[in-house]
ROMI-269105 format. One line per 8 residues: their letters; for each residue x, z, y of N, C-alpha, C, O, CB. Coordinates in pm, 1 decimal. Glycine has a CB too. Layout:
<atoms>
a> X Z Y X Z Y X Z Y X Z Y X Z Y | ...
</atoms>
This chain:
<atoms>
mvtyeiie> 14574.5 11344.8 10920.6 14554.9 11468.8 10992.0 14598.6 11452.1 11137.8 14703.1 11393.0 11165.2 14632.6 11583.1 10924.0 | 14521.0 11502.5 11228.1 14552.8 11496.9 11370.8 14666.8 11594.5 11398.6 14662.2 11710.7 11358.2 14427.1 11530.7 11458.6 | 14768.5 11545.7 11467.7 14884.7 11629.9 11495.8 14904.2 11657.0 11644.4 15000.4 11722.7 11684.2 15008.5 11565.7 11440.2 | 14811.5 11605.4 11726.9 14820.9 11632.1 11869.9 14684.6 11614.3 11935.7 14594.9 11550.2 11880.9 14925.0 11539.6 11935.9 | 14671.3 11672.7 12054.4 14551.4 11657.4 12137.8 14597.1 11616.6 12276.9 14703.5 11657.9 12322.9 14466.0 11790.2 12142.5 | 14516.0 11535.1 12343.9 14542.3 11498.3 12482.7 14430.5 11556.2 12567.6 14312.7 11530.0 12543.3 14552.6 11342.5 12500.5 | 14468.0 11634.8 12666.6 14372.6 11695.8 12758.4 14396.4 11629.8 12893.5 14498.0 11655.3 12958.2 14388.8 11854.0 12765.6 | 14303.3 11545.4 12936.2 14325.3 11464.1 13056.2 14299.2 11541.3 13184.7 14218.6 11634.2 13189.5 14237.1 11341.3 13052.4
hpselrir> 14369.9 11499.4 13287.7 14359.0 11551.7 13423.0 14384.8 11430.7 13512.5 14452.6 11338.0 13468.3 14461.5 11672.7 13451.2 | 14334.0 11426.5 13636.9 14349.0 11305.9 13719.3 14491.0 11250.7 13730.8 14508.8 11128.9 13727.4 14299.1 11334.4 13854.9 | 14590.7 11334.5 13744.1 14726.3 11282.7 13764.6 14822.6 11317.7 13651.4 14942.3 11290.7 13660.7 14781.3 11335.2 13894.2 | 14770.7 11377.1 13545.9 14859.3 11416.2 13436.7 14784.0 11419.8 13304.7 14661.0 11421.0 13300.5 14922.5 11552.6 13465.0 | 14860.7 11421.4 13199.0 14805.9 11441.3 13065.4 14870.2 11566.7 13008.5 14992.7 11576.1 12999.4 14831.0 11316.4 12972.8 | 14789.1 11660.9 12971.2 14839.3 11781.1 12905.5 14831.8 11754.2 12755.5 14726.0 11719.0 12703.5 14756.4 11910.6 12946.6 | 14943.4 11770.6 12687.0 14953.4 11738.6 12545.5 14974.4 11867.3 12466.4 15049.9 11955.3 12507.6 15068.4 11638.2 12519.3 | 14907.3 11876.6 12353.6 14931.3 11986.3 12259.3 14964.8 11923.4 12124.7 14883.2 11851.7 12066.8 14806.2 12083.1 12248.2
vywksiee> 15084.6 11950.4 12075.6 15126.1 11901.7 11943.8 15139.1 12020.9 11850.1 15170.8 12132.1 11892.5 15260.7 11822.2 11952.2 | 15114.2 11995.8 11721.9 15126.1 12104.4 11624.7 15163.9 12050.2 11488.1 15131.5 11937.0 11451.9 14995.3 12183.4 11615.7 | 15232.6 12133.6 11414.6 15268.3 12100.9 11277.1 15343.3 12218.1 11216.6 15353.9 12323.8 11278.7 15353.4 11971.4 11270.3 | 15395.3 12200.2 11096.0 15450.6 12311.2 11019.1 15598.6 12339.4 11043.3 15648.5 12443.6 11000.9 15430.4 12284.9 10875.7 | 15668.5 12250.5 11109.4 15811.0 12275.3 11134.9 15846.1 12233.8 11277.3 15776.0 12154.4 11340.0 15899.8 12198.9 11032.8 | 15954.3 12288.4 11325.6 15998.0 12254.8 11461.0 16040.5 12108.3 11468.7 16021.0 12044.0 11571.9 16113.9 12346.4 11504.8 | 16098.7 12054.4 11360.3 16136.3 11913.0 11357.8 16013.7 11824.6 11377.5 16018.7 11725.2 11450.0 16206.5 11877.8 11225.2 | 15904.9 11861.2 11313.2 15782.3 11781.4 11324.3 15717.3 11795.0 11461.6 15649.1 11703.1 11506.9 15683.1 11822.7 11216.4
iftnagkv> 15737.3 11907.3 11527.7 15689.7 11920.4 11666.2 15760.1 11816.7 11754.0 15695.1 11747.9 11832.8 15715.0 12065.2 11720.9 | 15890.6 11805.3 11741.0 15966.6 11708.0 11820.1 15926.1 11565.5 11782.6 15908.0 11481.1 11870.4 16118.6 11727.7 11799.2 | 15911.9 11538.4 11653.6 15871.7 11405.2 11607.6 15733.1 11368.7 11658.3 15713.4 11258.8 11710.3 15874.5 11398.4 11455.0 | 15637.1 11458.7 11644.2 15500.6 11430.6 11689.7 15493.4 11415.3 11841.1 15417.9 11332.0 11891.3 15406.1 11541.4 11644.7 | 15570.6 11494.3 11913.8 15573.7 11480.9 12059.6 15630.4 11344.4 12099.0 15580.4 11281.1 12192.1 15657.7 11594.5 12123.0 | 15733.9 11299.0 12029.0 15789.6 11166.2 12055.3 15689.7 11056.0 12027.7 15683.4 10957.7 12101.6 15913.4 11144.1 11972.1 | 15611.4 11071.3 11921.7 15509.4 10971.0 11889.0 15401.9 10962.7 11997.3 15348.9 10855.0 12024.6 15444.8 11003.4 11754.0 | 15370.4 11075.8 12058.3 15271.1 11075.4 12166.0 15316.8 10983.5 12279.6 15236.1 10909.4 12335.7 15247.2 11219.3 12219.1
iwkilktt> 15445.3 10988.2 12313.2 15498.3 10903.9 12420.9 15468.6 10757.2 12392.7 15414.1 10687.8 12478.5 15650.5 10925.4 12437.5 | 15503.6 10708.7 12273.2 15482.9 10565.5 12248.6 15336.6 10531.0 12231.4 15296.3 10419.5 12264.3 15559.7 10521.7 12126.0 | 15256.3 10621.8 12181.3 15113.9 10590.7 12165.3 15042.1 10582.5 12300.0 14938.9 10516.4 12311.3 15046.7 10695.9 12077.2 | 15095.4 10648.3 12400.2 15039.0 10636.9 12535.1 15092.9 10511.5 12604.4 15017.0 10438.2 12667.7 15071.9 10763.4 12619.1 | 15223.1 10487.0 12592.5 15282.1 10369.1 12656.7 15225.5 10239.0 12601.3 15203.9 10143.7 12676.2 15433.0 10370.3 12639.5 | 15201.7 10234.5 12472.1 15159.6 10109.1 12408.2 15039.6 10136.5 12319.0 15053.6 10181.9 12205.4 15276.1 10045.8 12325.7 | 14920.7 10107.9 12372.8 14797.2 10133.7 12298.2 14751.9 10012.7 12217.8 14668.3 10025.9 12128.4 14686.9 10175.6 12393.1 | 14805.7 9895.2 12248.3 14768.5 9774.2 12175.1 14876.0 9742.3 12071.1 14990.9 9783.9 12086.0 14749.1 9654.3 12272.6
pfprtnkn> 14839.3 9668.6 11965.6 14938.8 9632.8 11863.1 15053.0 9550.1 11922.4 15034.1 9476.5 12019.3 14871.8 9554.5 11748.7 | 15170.0 9563.2 11863.7 15285.6 9486.0 11907.9 15366.6 9446.4 11785.0 15364.7 9516.4 11683.7 15373.1 9567.2 12009.2 | 15438.4 9332.8 11794.0 15517.3 9288.5 11678.2 15632.6 9385.1 11651.3 15704.1 9426.1 11742.8 15571.9 9145.7 11701.2 | 15648.7 9419.6 11526.8 15756.3 9511.9 11489.5 15867.4 9434.8 11419.5 15889.4 9447.6 11299.1 15703.0 9625.9 11398.1 | 15935.5 9355.6 11498.6 16048.3 9278.2 11448.0 16174.7 9325.6 11517.2 16169.3 9381.7 11626.7 16026.8 9125.9 11470.0 | 16286.3 9303.3 11454.2 16416.0 9341.6 11511.3 16423.2 9489.5 11547.8 16448.5 9525.6 11662.7 16444.7 9258.1 11634.1 | 16400.6 9573.2 11448.4 16408.8 9717.9 11468.7 16551.2 9756.3 11509.5 16648.3 9705.7 11453.3 16366.3 9794.3 11340.0 | 16562.4 9844.1 11605.5 16690.7 9894.4 11653.3 16696.2 10044.8 11631.7 16592.9 10111.4 11623.9 16712.5 9859.4 11803.1
ihlikiks> 16817.0 10097.1 11622.1 16835.5 10240.9 11604.1 16924.2 10292.1 11716.8 17024.8 10230.6 11752.1 16897.8 10273.5 11464.0 | 16884.8 10405.2 11771.6 16960.5 10468.3 11879.8 16985.2 10613.7 11839.4 16891.1 10683.8 11802.1 16883.5 10459.0 12018.2 | 17108.8 10659.7 11846.1 17142.1 10798.5 11815.3 17147.4 10877.5 11945.4 17216.3 10838.6 12039.8 17277.6 10808.4 11738.4 | 17074.8 10988.0 11949.8 17079.7 11072.3 12069.5 17123.6 11213.3 12032.0 17090.5 11264.8 11925.2 16942.0 11075.8 12140.1 | 17198.1 11273.1 12121.6 17240.7 11412.4 12109.5 17210.7 11477.7 12243.3 17254.5 11430.5 12348.2 17394.3 11425.2 12070.9 | 17136.4 11585.5 12238.4 17096.1 11652.3 12362.2 17123.7 11801.4 12349.3 17097.7 11862.0 12245.4 16945.6 11626.5 12393.6 | 17176.9 11859.4 12456.2 17195.2 12004.0 12465.1 17111.8 12053.5 12581.9 17099.5 11986.0 12684.1 17346.4 12042.6 12482.4 | 17055.1 12171.6 12565.6 16972.9 12228.5 12671.4 16985.8 12380.4 12668.9 17055.6 12435.9 12584.0 16824.7 12185.4 12655.7
sdmnnlli> 16919.1 12446.7 12761.4 16933.1 12592.0 12773.4 16851.9 12670.7 12671.0 16889.3 12782.5 12635.5 16892.6 12634.6 12910.8 | 16741.1 12613.6 12622.8 16658.8 12680.4 12521.5 16569.9 12576.4 12453.6 16572.4 12458.9 12490.0 16572.2 12794.4 12585.2 | 16492.0 12619.5 12355.5 16410.9 12527.1 12276.2 16304.0 12456.6 12360.3 16280.5 12337.4 12340.6 16344.9 12601.8 12161.5 | 16239.3 12526.4 12452.5 16137.5 12463.4 12537.2 16197.8 12352.4 12623.0 16144.0 12242.0 12630.1 16070.4 12568.3 12627.0 | 16309.0 12382.6 12687.3 16375.5 12280.9 12769.4 16430.6 12167.9 12683.7 16435.0 12052.9 12727.6 16488.3 12343.7 12851.4 | 16472.9 12200.0 12561.4 16523.3 12097.5 12470.4 16414.0 11995.7 12438.5 16440.6 11875.6 12433.9 16576.1 12161.5 12340.7 | 16292.4 12042.7 12416.6 16180.9 11951.1 12389.6 16158.4 11857.3 12508.3 16144.4 11736.4 12489.7 16051.7 12030.4 12359.1 | 16154.8 11911.3 12628.5 16131.1 11828.4 12747.0 16247.0 11731.8 12769.4 16224.6 11615.6 12803.5 16110.9 11916.7 12871.4
dflseilt> 16369.0 11777.6 12751.0 16484.9 11689.4 12766.8 16483.7 11577.8 12662.3 16518.3 11463.8 12693.2 16615.3 11770.2 12756.2 | 16444.6 11609.3 12540.5 16432.4 11510.0 12433.1 16328.7 11403.7 12469.5 16354.7 11284.1 12457.1 16394.0 11578.7 12299.8 | 16212.1 11447.7 12514.1 16105.6 11353.7 12552.0 16144.3 11272.6 12675.6 16112.9 11153.9 12684.2 15974.4 11429.4 12578.1 | 16211.2 11335.1 12769.9 16256.3 11263.5 12890.2 16357.3 11155.3 12854.5 16356.1 11046.7 12912.5 16318.2 11361.6 12991.6 | 16444.2 11185.2 12759.5 16542.4 11086.5 12713.3 16470.9 10966.8 12650.4 16506.3 10852.1 12677.6 16640.7 11150.3 12611.5 | 16371.7 10992.8 12567.6 16294.4 10885.2 12504.4 16224.0 10801.4 12610.6 16226.5 10678.5 12604.7 16191.0 10943.3 12404.6 | 16161.6 10867.4 12707.5 16091.1 10795.6 12813.4 16188.0 10712.1 12897.3 16157.8 10597.7 12931.4 16015.1 10894.3 12903.0 | 16302.5 10767.9 12930.1 16402.7 10694.1 13007.7 16448.8 10569.5 12933.7 16452.5 10460.8 12991.3 16523.0 10783.7 13038.8
yshinksi> 16483.6 10584.3 12807.3 16526.3 10468.0 12728.4 16413.7 10366.7 12712.7 16438.8 10246.2 12710.7 16575.4 10512.3 12590.5 | 16291.0 10413.8 12701.7 16177.3 10321.0 12693.1 16170.0 10233.8 12817.2 16152.5 10112.4 12807.4 16045.1 10398.0 12674.8 | 16183.3 10295.2 12933.7 16176.9 10219.2 13058.6 16297.9 10127.7 13076.2 16282.9 10012.4 13116.6 16166.7 10314.4 13177.1 | 16416.5 10177.6 13046.5 16538.1 10096.7 13063.3 16537.4 9975.7 12971.0 16568.3 9864.4 13013.6 16662.9 10181.6 13036.6 | 16502.2 9997.3 12844.5 16508.3 9890.9 12743.6 16376.8 9816.7 12723.1 16368.9 9724.9 12641.5 16551.9 9948.6 12613.1 | 16272.9 9856.9 12797.8 16138.9 9801.0 12776.5 16108.6 9803.3 12626.5 16089.0 9699.9 12562.7 16128.2 9654.8 12833.8 | 16105.7 9924.6 12574.0 16095.3 9942.6 12430.1 16004.4 10059.6 12395.1 15974.3 10145.7 12477.7 16232.9 9963.8 12369.8 | 15962.4 10058.9 12270.5 15879.2 10165.1 12215.6 15956.5 10230.2 12101.5 16003.9 10162.2 12010.5 15740.2 10110.2 12166.6
ytkfniks> 15968.7 10361.1 12107.3 16036.5 10437.7 12002.9 15930.6 10488.7 11906.5 15844.5 10568.3 11943.7 16120.3 10556.1 12063.1 | 15937.8 10441.9 11781.7 15827.6 10464.9 11688.2 15858.4 10559.7 11573.7 15766.6 10610.5 11509.3 15784.5 10336.5 11632.0 | 15984.7 10584.0 11547.4 16020.7 10672.2 11436.3 16135.7 10760.4 11480.6 16226.1 10716.3 11551.5 16058.9 10590.8 11308.7 | 16131.0 10884.9 11438.1 16230.1 10982.9 11479.6 16284.5 11053.1 11356.1 16210.0 11117.8 11282.6 16169.5 11085.2 11579.4 | 16413.5 11040.2 11334.1 16478.4 11104.6 11221.2 16566.3 11216.4 11277.2 16677.0 11191.3 11324.9 16562.3 11001.8 11136.1 | 16516.6 11338.8 11271.1 16589.7 11452.8 11324.8 16703.2 11486.2 11228.1 16678.5 11528.6 11115.2 16495.1 11576.2 11346.3 | 16825.5 11467.4 11271.9 16942.9 11496.5 11188.6 16973.5 11645.7 11187.4 17001.9 11703.7 11082.6 17065.3 11418.2 11238.8 | 16967.3 11706.8 11305.2 16987.8 11851.7 11314.9 16918.5 11902.3 11440.2 16908.7 11832.7 11541.3 17139.9 11887.7 11317.4
iqeteita> 16871.1 12024.6 11430.4 16808.7 12087.4 11547.1 16839.1 12236.4 11543.0 16825.3 12302.3 11440.0 16654.0 12061.7 11550.3 | 16880.8 12287.1 11658.2 16906.8 12428.8 11675.4 16837.6 12472.2 11803.5 16771.1 12391.5 11868.6 17060.6 12459.5 11679.6 | 16852.2 12595.3 11839.2 16783.0 12650.1 11956.4 16811.1 12571.9 12084.6 16723.4 12559.4 12170.0 16822.7 12794.3 11976.2 | 16932.4 12519.5 12098.4 16969.6 12452.9 12223.7 17024.7 12311.9 12205.2 17078.0 12254.5 12300.1 17071.1 12535.5 12295.8 | 17013.2 12254.8 12085.8 17075.7 12124.9 12060.8 16998.4 12045.8 11955.5 16949.5 12101.7 11857.3 17221.0 12143.6 12016.3 | 16988.5 11915.1 11977.7 16924.0 11826.2 11881.2 17006.8 11698.3 11867.7 17062.0 11647.1 11965.0 16777.6 11793.2 11924.7 | 17013.6 11648.8 11744.8 17071.7 11518.2 11715.4 16966.9 11442.2 11636.1 16914.5 11492.8 11536.9 17208.6 11529.8 11636.0 | 16936.3 11320.8 11679.9 16831.3 11243.2 11613.4 16859.9 11094.5 11621.5 16920.0 11046.0 11717.4 16695.0 11273.4 11675.2
eifwyrvq> 16815.6 11023.0 11518.6 16811.6 10877.5 11522.5 16671.1 10840.3 11565.7 16573.0 10891.4 11511.8 16849.5 10812.8 11383.2 | 16661.9 10751.6 11662.4 16529.9 10704.8 11703.7 16524.9 10553.6 11685.7 16616.2 10481.3 11725.7 16499.0 10744.8 11851.8 | 16418.1 10508.5 11625.5 16401.1 10367.4 11591.8 16309.0 10303.9 11695.0 16204.9 10360.0 11729.2 16343.9 10349.9 11447.6 | 16347.9 10186.3 11744.4 16271.7 10126.3 11853.4 16259.4 9975.9 11839.5 16335.8 9909.1 11769.9 16335.4 10159.4 11985.2 | 16157.4 9926.1 11910.6 16127.6 9783.1 11918.7 16109.4 9745.9 12065.1 16055.5 9823.7 12143.9 16000.2 9746.7 11835.5 | 16154.4 9627.4 12100.4 16128.3 9576.2 12236.0 15982.1 9533.5 12246.0 15922.5 9487.6 12148.5 16223.4 9456.4 12270.6 | 15926.1 9549.3 12365.1 15789.2 9505.9 12392.0 15788.7 9425.0 12521.2 15880.5 9436.0 12602.4 15691.8 9627.9 12401.8 | 15686.3 9344.9 12539.6 15674.4 9264.0 12661.1 15625.6 9347.5 12779.5 15665.6 9323.9 12893.6 15579.1 9146.6 12637.4
wfdedika> 15539.1 9444.7 12751.8 15481.7 9526.7 12858.1 15433.1 9658.0 12798.8 15419.0 9672.6 12677.4 15365.6 9452.3 12929.7 | 15407.8 9753.3 12888.4 15344.8 9879.5 12851.7 15198.7 9872.0 12892.0 15165.5 9811.8 12994.1 15416.0 10001.3 12919.2 | 15112.3 9931.6 12814.0 14970.1 9934.9 12847.5 14939.0 10045.1 12948.6 14848.7 10030.9 13031.1 14886.6 9955.0 12721.2 | 15012.9 10152.5 12941.6 14998.1 10265.3 13033.7 15137.4 10302.7 13082.7 15237.6 10263.9 13022.6 14926.5 10388.1 12964.7 | 15143.0 10377.7 13191.4 15272.3 10422.1 13241.1 15279.2 10573.7 13237.6 15180.9 10642.6 13265.0 15297.1 10370.0 13383.8 | 15394.4 10623.4 13204.1 15424.2 10766.0 13214.6 15539.1 10775.7 13313.8 15645.6 10718.0 13292.1 15460.8 10831.4 13073.1 | 15517.6 10848.5 13422.2 15621.4 10861.1 13524.7 15729.1 10960.4 13482.9 15848.1 10938.0 13504.9 15559.8 10904.2 13657.7 | 15685.3 11070.9 13422.0 15782.0 11175.2 13386.5 15721.6 11272.3 13286.6 15599.8 11284.8 13273.6 15828.8 11250.6 13511.8
vtyqdvni> 15810.1 11339.7 13217.4 15772.7 11454.0 13134.5 15809.6 11575.9 13218.0 15924.2 11588.2 13261.2 15846.0 11453.4 12991.1 | 15715.9 11664.9 13241.0 15743.2 11777.6 13330.5 15771.6 11905.2 13251.6 15735.4 11917.8 13134.6 15625.0 11800.0 13425.8 | 15836.6 11998.0 13318.3 15866.6 12128.4 13258.0 15748.5 12224.3 13272.2 15752.6 12336.6 13221.9 15992.0 12189.6 13322.7 | 15644.9 12180.2 13340.0 15527.4 12263.6 13364.7 15460.1 12303.1 13233.7 15425.5 12216.9 13152.9 15427.7 12190.2 13455.1 | 15442.0 12430.4 13213.0 15365.1 12486.5 13101.4 15419.3 12455.1 12963.1 15346.9 12472.0 12864.9 15226.4 12438.1 13109.1 | 15543.8 12409.9 12951.1 15597.2 12385.4 12817.1 15610.1 12519.3 12744.9 15657.4 12618.0 12801.2 15735.3 12311.4 12823.5 | 15567.3 12519.8 12619.8 15571.3 12644.0 12544.3 15563.5 12612.8 12395.4 15460.5 12565.9 12346.9 15456.4 12738.5 12586.9 | 15670.5 12638.3 12323.6 15670.0 12624.5 12178.1 15645.4 12763.3 12121.2 15716.1 12858.3 12154.8 15805.2 12562.3 12123.7
mktgrfyf> 15545.4 12774.6 12035.5 15512.7 12906.1 11980.6 15470.5 12894.6 11834.7 15426.6 12789.0 11789.1 15401.4 12972.7 12062.8 | 15484.6 13003.8 11763.6 15437.9 13010.7 11625.6 15293.7 13059.1 11626.8 15255.8 13144.8 11706.7 15528.2 13104.8 11539.2 | 15213.6 13002.4 11536.3 15073.5 13042.7 11527.0 15038.4 13069.2 11381.4 15121.5 13052.5 11292.1 14980.3 12934.3 11587.0 | 14915.6 13110.4 11358.8 14870.9 13136.2 11222.6 14835.2 13010.4 11146.6 14885.2 12988.2 11036.3 14753.5 13227.3 11224.6 | 14749.1 12927.4 11204.1 14698.7 12809.0 11133.9 14806.7 12703.5 11115.8 14827.5 12653.8 11005.1 14581.1 12749.3 11209.2 | 14874.4 12669.7 11222.5 14986.5 12577.7 11217.3 15110.2 12658.9 11250.4 15104.8 12750.6 11332.3 14968.1 12456.1 11315.8 | 15218.2 12626.5 11188.7 15338.1 12706.0 11208.6 15387.3 12699.7 11352.3 15424.9 12801.8 11409.8 15447.0 12660.0 11115.0 | 15387.3 12580.0 11410.6 15432.2 12565.4 11548.6 15328.9 12489.6 11630.6 15265.3 12396.2 11581.7 15567.5 12493.6 11554.1
vsdfvldv> 15313.3 12530.8 11755.1 15229.2 12461.4 11852.3 15309.8 12452.1 11980.9 15381.0 12545.7 12017.3 15091.1 12535.7 11875.1 | 15298.4 12339.5 12049.1 15365.6 12327.6 12178.0 15278.6 12250.6 12275.1 15216.4 12150.9 12238.5 15502.0 12259.1 12162.6 | 15274.5 12296.8 12398.1 15209.2 12225.1 12507.2 15317.9 12166.8 12597.3 15425.1 12225.3 12613.2 15112.8 12319.3 12587.9 | 15288.6 12051.1 12655.7 15373.5 11994.6 12760.3 15287.7 11901.8 12843.9 15177.1 11866.1 12803.5 15497.2 11919.1 12700.3 | 15337.9 11862.1 12960.7 15260.5 11783.4 13055.9 15334.2 11653.4 13086.9 15455.4 11652.4 13108.7 15234.6 11863.8 13185.8 | 15257.5 11542.6 13088.3 15310.2 11411.8 13126.9 15251.2 11374.1 13261.9 15129.8 11381.5 13281.0 15277.6 11303.2 13019.2 | 15335.0 11334.3 13354.4 15291.0 11286.6 13485.2 15263.0 11136.9 13472.1 15352.8 11058.0 13442.7 15399.0 11315.6 13597.2 | 15136.1 11098.9 13494.6 15097.3 10957.5 13478.2 15055.6 10896.1 13610.3 15020.0 10778.3 13615.1 14983.1 10944.3 13377.2
</atoms>
């Protein structure tokens, strides 16, 4: 099942993720980051785990801060984060284990995750939908 859409624009990618729980919104949004950074297959050896704890002012900002943290660690460690185990999530705080692999290069670059148009909302068809923008 498709859990996200990419709506392209010359200097950005507008992303819409959806699923039945808020945890899965964060997980699917994190997967979008690595699927854009690394579009070609890569060896999945020497899996590493990183624990992150993030506090923010509200759920929308928490999503952007979570994705920004993943993107920052990807650039610092030259790595792809492929699995997200949400330990706890509240309105302003998330704790998660993120699993990552080192890569030789990225196929695409993401400069930043922006706060522009971020919106987590409940819908009828899918329980949660969220839009966010990536600066590429």
